[in-house]
Each structure stands twice: as structure tokens, then as C-alpha cells.
N, C-alpha and C positions, 0 to 999 in steps of 0.2 A: 584676617579673621577677627582681630580685636576691633577694628573699625566697623565691621559688619555687625558684631554683637552690640556695640554702642548704638549703632543705627537702629537696630530692632528695639533695644531697651528704650531709647529716647522717643521712638515712634509710639511706643506704648504709652509714654507719658503724655504725648499729644492727644492720643485717643481719649484718655481719661480727663484731660483738661477741658476748660469750657470752650464751647463753640463760639466763634467770633460774633455770631448773631444771636446767641441765647439771651433770653430775658432774665432768667433766674435759674438757681440750682437748689434742689431740695437736699437737706442734710441726710446722710445715711451712714450706717456703720459699714465701712469699706476697709478691708485689710490692706495694709500698706507698710512699707519699711519705715524705720524710725527717722531716716533722713531721705531727702529727695530733692530733685531739681526739676522745676517745671517752667513753662513759658510765662511771660509777663501777662498773658491773658487768662491765666489759670484762676479757677475759683476755689482751689484747695491747695494746701501745701503741707509739708511735714517738717518738723524740727523737734529736737529734744524728746524723742519718743512720743510725740503727740502729733495729731493731724488737726488742721484748722480749715474749716469750710465756711464760705460766706454764701448767703442767699441775698435776696433783694434788700434786706434790712439788718440781718443778724450775723454774728460771728459765732460759730459752734466749735467747741474744743472736745476732741476725743483723745483718750489715753490709748497708746499702742503698746503698752507694756506687755499685754497679752495680744499678740498680733492677730490671733484667730478670733478674738472676741473684743473688738474695740469698744471702749466704754465712754459714753457721753459724760463729760465732766461738767458741762454747763454751756450756757449761751448768753450773749450780751447784745443789746441793741447798739448798732454802730451809727446808722443814719438811714438815708433813703437812696434808692437806686445804686446799691453796692454792686460792683462789677468784678473786681480783681483782688487778688491777695498775693503778696510776695514776702518771703522770709529772708532775713539777713541777720546772721548771728542771733542775738537775743531780742530781735525786734521783728514785728510784722508791719508791712506797709500795705494799707488797704485803699484801693481806689474806688471812688464813686463817680457819678456823673457830674458832681459839683465840688468834690474835695478829695484830698489825700489825708488819710488818718494813720497815725503811727501808734503802735501798741508795744509795750514791753512784755516779753515772755520770760523774764528772769525767773518767775514762777510759771513754768510751762502750762500748768493746769488752770491758771487764772490770768489771762491777758489783761493788762492795765493800760488804759489810754494815757499817752504821753503828750500828744499834740496833734494839730491838724492844720492844713492849709487849704483855704477855699479858693477856687478858680472859676472861670466861666463855665457854664454848663456844656459838657461835652463828654464823649467816651474817654476813659481814663486808665490805661495801663501804667504801671509804675515799677521801676527797679531802683535799687539804692546800694550804697556802701556806707562806710563810716562817716562820711562828711557830705555826700551829695546824693540827691534823689532826682532821677530823670523821669518825667511824666509826659505822655503824649495826650493831646486832646484833639478830637476830631468832630467836626460839625456835620450837619446834614444827615444825621442818623436818628434812630429812636431815642438817643440820649439828649437830643435838642442841641441848641447852640450852633454857631457858625464858624468858630475859630478852628484852624488847623495848625497845630504848632507842637514843637518840642519845648517843654518848660524845664528849667534847671533850678532846683531848690537847694539852698544851703541848709543842711540838717545837723551841723555841728552842735548847735543848741537845739536839741531834739524836741523840746517843748514849744519852740517857736520857729518852725520852718520858714525860711525867707526866700521868696522868689528872686533869683539873681539874673536870669536871662530867659528870653523867649526867642526861639528860632522858628520862623515860619516854614511850614511844609505844605505839601499838597493834600495828602490823605494818610496821615500817620496811624499806625496800628501798634503792634507789639514791638518790644525792643530787648536788647541784651548787650552785655559788655564783658570785655576781657582785657586785662592790661590797660593800655592807653587807647583802646578803640571802643567806640559805641556803635552798635548796629541797630538801625531803626527801620522797621518795615514801613514802606510808604505805599501800601496797597498796590493798585495797578501801575503806579509809578516806579515800582521796583524796590530796591534796598539801598538805603543811604549809609555810608560808613563815615564816622566822624573821628577825628583825632581829639582826644580829651586829655592830652598832656596837661593842659590848663583846664581842669574839670568844669570851671564856670563858663568857659568860652569854647564850646564845641566847634571844630573847624571841619567842614565837609572835605573829605579826601577822595571819595570814590562813590559812584552811583552804579549799581548793578541793575541793568534794565532787562527786558525780555520776558517778564512775567510778573504776576501779582504776589506780593509777600504779605503775610499776616502776623506771624510770630516766629521767634527764634529761641532755641536753646543752644548755648555754647558750652562745649566740654573740651578743655584743652585747645587743640588746634582743629577741632571739628565744629561745624555749625549745622544744626538740624533745623530746617525751616518749614513752617506751615505755608504752603503755597497754594495757588488756585489749582484745584483738582487733585491735591495729594500732599505728600511730604518729600522733601529733598535733603540729601546730605551733601555738604560742601566742605572742602578742605581749605583752611585759612593758611595762606603761605606768606612768604616774605614780600615786602613792598605792596602790601594790601591786595595781593592776588587772591582771588576767590575761585576755586576750581570745583565744578560739579563732579561728585563722585558716584552718586546713585540717586534714583528717584523711584518713589512708589506712587502709582496713580490710583486714586480711589475708584 
């Protein structure tokens, strides 16, 4: 029962996250919990009783102290072709078609830019932890560009992100991580699982074929995946075994 409830909840997160082909998202006052976990393709996230939404150029901050009446606290220009947002502790990682931007939310109501890293023009989901940010870029889309790769950034010095590794892929989309494993959706080429015991040097351990993967949310030993035609729940087991538990078809 616990797993079914998690599946329903996480499925709801996917429904409200950005569509993988959407061009923009309009800011709006939407009730939400003060904390949340979304996929790497999401255009909104919550942290510290605030909700953060990105559209094509701006970052909007809403206070959720009164959950029934979210209050717009302000907006700031980030750049152009903004696509994704990911929260980790007191930071926001914002992906655009040509850069990754890092903002401090030490003051949750007023995000402050800390640094950015420019890359080739391509679609740009991003996830991060205290020292590493993983970014995928995908060419041949509305975002422009031709490179298809997983990029590894050293973010220990947060004001100066440093590209440390580029791993070529076929068609990377969203990604997620837990422990020493990184899960990267590879479009119609399935799902790649990397060992990140050495965070700078991801080592491919497994490829899950048989369908198209676009984004993932990982909660403990469960992985909720946005796949072609719907949403699927997988159990993550020992020795990198990934077992399909349920599927919802759109």
C-alpha cells in the first residue's frame, strides 16, 4: 500500500511538471506543499516554504506560508530559453538552452545569483548535490545544437562551476541520482545507470532497454519514470536490478 501511495503521489508531480516538449510555462499562483520533489525536467520546485517557477526568461518566487493563497514575492531575469529548475538545500540550479545558472535561496524570498556555466546550445536538464552538478544536453531539437552528452560540473566553488567530464550519449533527457548511482534517461535508447562512486567519472553499469525514457523521480528504493505513453514505477534492487512494479498508460 505504501508503494502504491508513493506512486500516485509522484505521478501527480509528473502531471504538474513541465512537458518534455513545452516551450514555456506561465507563472501562476498554485497551491503546493512547502517542500517537494520533482523531475529534472520540471519548471517549478518548492523549498523553504516557497515555490519557484521559471518561464522562458524569468524566475518567479511565491511564498507558500499561506498555502491557500500563494503570494508572489518577486521575479528576476535569468537569461533566455530557460527550461528547467532543480532545488538542492539552499540553492536553485536553473537550466537553459545554453547555460546552467546557480542561485542562493539562503533568503528564500530573494534568490541571488551565485554563478553560471555556459555550454553548447542544447536542451538542458540539471541535478546537483554539494559538490557535483550533472547536466544533459541534447541536440536536434527546438533548443538548437548538435551535441548529445552528459556533462559533469564541479560546483564545490559555487561561483565558478567547472566542467570536469563529458560523456557522449545518444539522446539524453532527464536524470536522477541516489547514493552512488546516477540514472539518465536516454530517450528511445532506454535508461542508462552509472556508478558515480567517483562523481567526476561516471561508469556505465547497466542499460535498461525496451522503451523510451524521458525523466525520473527517485524516492528511496523506488523510481518513477516518465516513459513513452505514460508513467511507470520501478523497484531498485541489489546489483542494479530494476524491476517494473506498475505502469499507468495515458
